[in-house]
NUKEVEX-166711 format. One line per 2 residues: for each residue z, y, x of C-alpha. Coordinates in steps of 0.1 Angstrom, whole numbers. Layout:
% NUKEVEX-166711
Z Y X; ... .
//
This chain:
% NUKEVEX-166711
227 322 398; 248 350 386 .
285 345 392; 305 344 360 .
341 338 372; 365 341 401 .
361 304 406; 323 309 412 .
331 335 439; 357 313 455 .
334 283 457; 305 304 470 .
328 318 497; 340 284 507 .
305 270 512; 294 302 528 .
323 301 554; 314 266 563 .
277 274 568; 286 305 588 .
311 286 611; 286 258 615 .
259 283 626; 283 300 649 .
293 268 666; 257 256 670 .
246 290 685; 274 288 710 .
265 252 719; 228 258 723 .
218 257 760; 191 247 784 .
189 209 788; 202 201 753 .
178 185 728; 173 200 694 .
184 166 679; 217 169 698 .
222 204 685; 214 193 649 .
239 164 653; 267 190 659 .
256 208 627; 256 175 608 .
291 166 620; 305 201 611 .
291 201 576; 304 165 570 .
338 174 583; 339 202 558 .
330 179 529; 295 194 525 .
260 180 524; 229 194 540 .
210 214 514; 175 206 527 .
183 169 527; 198 170 492 .
170 191 478; 139 181 497 .
148 150 517; 144 170 549 .
146 146 579; 176 163 595 .
208 182 586; 196 216 598 .
164 234 606; 159 242 643 .
127 261 651; 114 268 686 .
89 297 689; 62 299 678 .
77 278 650; 98 302 629 .
109 281 599; 116 245 589 .
115 231 624; 125 194 626 .
151 187 653; 140 160 677 .
135 152 714; 125 187 725 .
148 199 753; 157 235 752 .
147 256 782; 158 289 796 .
142 318 777; 133 298 746 .
134 318 714; 149 295 687 .
160 298 651; 188 278 635 .
190 276 597; 221 262 581 .
223 256 544; 247 234 525 .
260 222 492; 298 220 486 .
313 211 452; 280 220 434 .
276 254 452; 250 263 478 .
248 289 506; 222 296 533 .
224 314 566; 204 316 598 .
199 334 631; 175 336 660 .
187 335 696; 174 333 731 .
185 303 752; 201 315 785 .
192 351 782; 155 359 777 .
131 388 781; 139 424 772 .
110 423 748; 124 393 730 .
159 409 728; 144 440 712 .
127 418 686; 161 401 678 .
178 435 675; 151 449 652 .
153 418 629; 190 420 627 .
188 457 618; 162 449 591 .
186 425 575; 214 450 574 .
191 476 559; 181 451 532 .
217 443 524; 226 479 520 .
197 482 495; 209 453 474 .
228 471 446; 230 463 410 .
207 483 388; 182 490 416 .
147 474 419; 146 441 438 .
116 454 458; 139 479 475 .
149 451 498; 114 445 509 .
108 483 513; 139 485 536 .
128 456 557; 92 468 561 .
103 503 569; 127 491 597 .
100 468 611; 74 496 612 .
99 520 628; 105 496 656 .
69 486 661; 69 452 644 .
54 436 613; 71 414 587 .
59 379 580; 44 382 545 .
42 345 539; 80 340 541 .
106 354 518; 142 354 505 .
153 337 473; 180 333 447 .
206 306 454; 240 294 441 .
237 262 420; 207 251 439 .
191 259 473; 162 278 458 .
166 296 425; 154 327 406 .
146 353 417; 121 335 439 .
99 352 466; 120 382 476 .
93 397 497; 99 412 531 .
75 440 523; 73 466 495 .
55 453 465; 51 481 439 .
41 455 412; 74 437 414 .
95 452 386; 125 430 388 .
159 447 387; 190 434 405 .
220 426 383; 257 425 392 .
268 391 404; 234 379 413 .
235 355 443; 207 360 469 .
197 346 503; 182 376 521 .
162 367 552; 138 392 570 .
112 377 593; 98 401 620 .
70 394 645; 50 411 671 .
19 395 656; -1 398 624 .
26 383 601; 10 351 589 .
22 315 593; 5 281 592 .
20 247 585; 24 222 614 .
10 187 614; 45 173 606 .
42 188 571; 74 209 575 .
73 233 604; 59 268 599 .
45 286 630; 30 320 634 .
-7 317 629; -15 337 661 .
13 321 682; 32 354 684 .
70 354 687; 90 360 655 .
127 362 646; 148 358 614 .
184 365 604; 198 355 570 .
229 359 548; 239 348 514 .
252 376 493; 266 385 459 .
251 417 444; 275 444 432 .
272 481 423; 285 489 458 .
282 470 490; 273 433 485 .
297 405 491; 285 386 521 .
297 350 517; 282 338 550 .
298 365 572 .
//
């Protein structure tokens, strides 16, 4: 969507704050010995307490309130009986609907520390997100976001996952512009407009950058089993710095 009023912005900020706080609380709660279902239950309770609904459930009838992916799964992981272990690389994705507005955020983390190599991957992915956000300015090509992500990944010795991308958001979970690539596509001629609402989400990996769908019909894992990470914010595009509603 493109925001058209101060009310639009207020509503987006409200759902964005709730998603951000839910993610923060879930990340703090994640620990070895906790099942992913128990972690998801915290997310469900927090969203419900804020008057929101899980966006994946509303939109796609997803089985749980949040997506929790344990490497090599990188997206759309279904919370369940799996018990988190020291060193697990996990990704939590929180998206919600509140009063007809949607926001989406996510982050990767290491349970109880983790290896130096995994920490470097997280740092690089977070840096790629901020490079993409700085490239998101009204009047500039949309593909500048992918260029920024790819450049940061290459500089740090990683690849982007080409099968996964960002998207428009606002009045629905997935809106135009769809497929905001995490690599530079010179054929993409779309231009960012002021007020456009985007979910920007770089995915970086040590592997070849392709994913395959799991047997559950939801989860997406790296095709070569390599570790991957993702960080995501929902933003409103301006002519200057974007407004990050999930900060």
